[in-house]
C-alpha positions in Angstrom: 5.1 -38.6 57.3 8.1 -38.0 55.0 6.3 -35.6 52.6 5.0 -33.1 55.2 6.1 -29.6 54.8 5.6 -26.4 56.8 3.0 -24.0 55.3 4.7 -20.6 54.9 1.8 -18.8 53.2 0.3 -15.8 55.1 -3.4 -15.6 54.7 -4.7 -12.1 54.2 -8.4 -12.6 53.5 -11.0 -15.4 53.7 -14.7 -15.0 52.7 -15.9 -17.1 55.7 -13.5 -17.1 58.6 -12.6 -20.7 59.8 -14.2 -22.2 56.7 -11.1 -23.6 54.9 -13.2 -24.4 51.8 -14.2 -20.7 51.3 -12.5 -18.4 48.8 -9.3 -16.9 50.2 -6.2 -14.8 49.3 -2.7 -15.5 50.7 0.9 -14.3 50.2 3.5 -16.9 49.6 7.0 -17.2 51.0 8.2 -15.6 47.7 5.7 -12.7 48.1 3.5 -13.9 45.3 -0.3 -13.6 45.7 -2.4 -16.8 45.7 -6.1 -16.7 45.2 -8.2 -19.8 46.0 -11.7 -20.4 44.7 -13.5 -23.7 44.5 -10.5 -25.8 45.5 -8.2 -24.3 42.9 -5.4 -21.9 43.6 -3.8 -19.4 41.2 -0.4 -18.0 42.3 1.4 -15.2 40.5 3.5 -12.1 41.3 1.6 -8.9 42.1 2.7 -7.3 38.7 1.2 -10.3 36.8 -2.1 -10.0 38.7 -2.2 -6.4 37.8 -1.5 -7.1 34.1 -4.2 -9.7 34.0 -6.7 -7.3 35.6 -5.7 -4.6 33.0 -6.4 -7.1 30.2 -9.8 -8.2 31.5 -11.2 -5.0 33.1 -10.1 -2.2 30.8 -11.1 -1.5 27.3 -8.8 0.2 24.9 -11.0 2.0 22.4 -8.0 2.1 19.9 -8.2 -1.7 19.5 -9.7 -3.2 16.4 -13.6 -3.2 16.6 -13.9 -6.9 17.3 -11.4 -6.7 20.2 -13.4 -3.8 21.8 -16.6 -5.8 21.4 -15.0 -8.9 23.0 -13.6 -6.8 25.9 -17.1 -5.3 26.6 -18.6 -8.8 26.4 -16.1 -10.2 28.9 -16.7 -7.3 31.3 -20.4 -8.3 31.4 -19.3 -11.5 33.2 -17.2 -10.0 36.0 
């Protein structure tokens, strides 16, 4: 096979061990974090994962009222 490549990712967590379809977290060769759920993988540097978490899971009460309401509504779904 001409397109075969070596998998250099290091798996650090899997919901169901030995079930390669279950959600998992891995570290890439470039030290980025990959999260796989439902057959899709999102890969980003650790700082970007943190920034995304801050945007979704924290509410800044100094934001305009509609943004605070939206942030609380989004947090219901986590």
